[in-house]
N, C-alpha and C positions, 0 to 999 in steps of 0.2 A: 874634250872627252877624257883624256888622261888625267886631268885635274880632278874631275868628278870621281873617277875610279880610285884615285889616291885618297880623296876625302872620305869616300865610303870605307876604304880599307882602314883608315885611321879611326873612324867612328866605330866600326865593328870590333877592332882590336881593343878599344877602350871599354867595351862591355865586359864585366866580370863573368867568369864561367858560371857562377851560381845563378846569374840572371838568364842564362840560356834555357831553352825549352827542355822538357823531359826527353829521355832517350829510349831507344830500342834496347831490348835485353841482350846480354851476352849469351853465348851458346848455352852455358850451364844454367843461367837464369831462365832462359826460354824452356829448356827441358824440364826443370823443376816446377816452374809455374804451370806449364801444360799438364804436368802430372797432378798438380793440385786442382786444376780447372776441370779436367776430364773425370767426372764422377759418374756413377751409374745413372743412366737417363740423359746424360749430356756428354757426348764425346765428339769433339771437333778436330779436324786436321789443323795443324799449326798454320797452314796456308790460309785457313778460313777465319783467322783471328788476327788482331793487332795487339801486341803487348807493349805497354808503355811503363817505363820505370822512372821514378822521380830522380832527378839529378841532385836536388836539394837534400833529400833523405831517401837513399836507395833501399830502405827497408819497405817502401811502399810501391805497389805496382797495380795496374789495371789491365784486364783483358777485355777488349771491345771488338767491334766489327772493323774490318779494314775499310779504308776510305772507298775503295772500289772492290766490291766482293767478286772474286773470281766466279766465272760461269759454272765451273764444276762444283763449287760450294753451294751455289743456289740450287743446282740440280739435285745435290745430295741432301738438301734441307738443312745445311749447316750455316744458316744465317742468324746472326744475333740481332737484338733490337735494344741493347742496353750495354751494361758493363758489369764486371765482377771485380771487386776490390780484394787485394791480397796484401798480407803483411808478413814480415819475417823478423825474428828476434834481433838480429844484427846484420850489417851489410854483407858479411861473409857466410851467413847461415844458408844452408841448402833447403831447409823446410819452409815452405810458404803456407800460411794459414789463410783460408777463405774468411773474409770479414763480412761482406754483404754484396748482394746483387742489386742493381737499380738502373734507373734511367735519368736521374737528376744528378746533382752534385752532392756527394756523400758528406754528411756531417761527422762521420766517424774518422775521416781523414783530417789530420792536423792542418792548420792554415797554410804553412809554407809548402808542403807537398801538394796540397789542394790547388794552390796558385800555379805551381809548376806543371801539374798534370792537366788541370781543367781550366787554367788561365783566369781563375776567379777565387776569391776567398769566401764568397757568399755560398752557403750551402742550402739544401732544401729541395 
């Protein structure tokens, strides 16, 4: 058993950080993305969404439904059925611009962050 754990540790440490999955937002990213997401006619609590930021290119992020939507969000009607794509000019910029909403894999997103966030390079 110890041998298996050691082998797993060695294999995982050999995977470059860029090959890891997208990440959750920092506090400042979360606040500024939610500010861009909550527009007139669509205002969700941050507990009712999941924000994913690309590790390959942190200028790209999506807002989508959480894996398990909290009961309070369902009762408040704050359930989504797709995603919203956001982009910022550079990794330290505070302004996020809305790009597009959808439910498939967006073609507006470059291939590397698309693979990072959606686990595929195919769009459509």
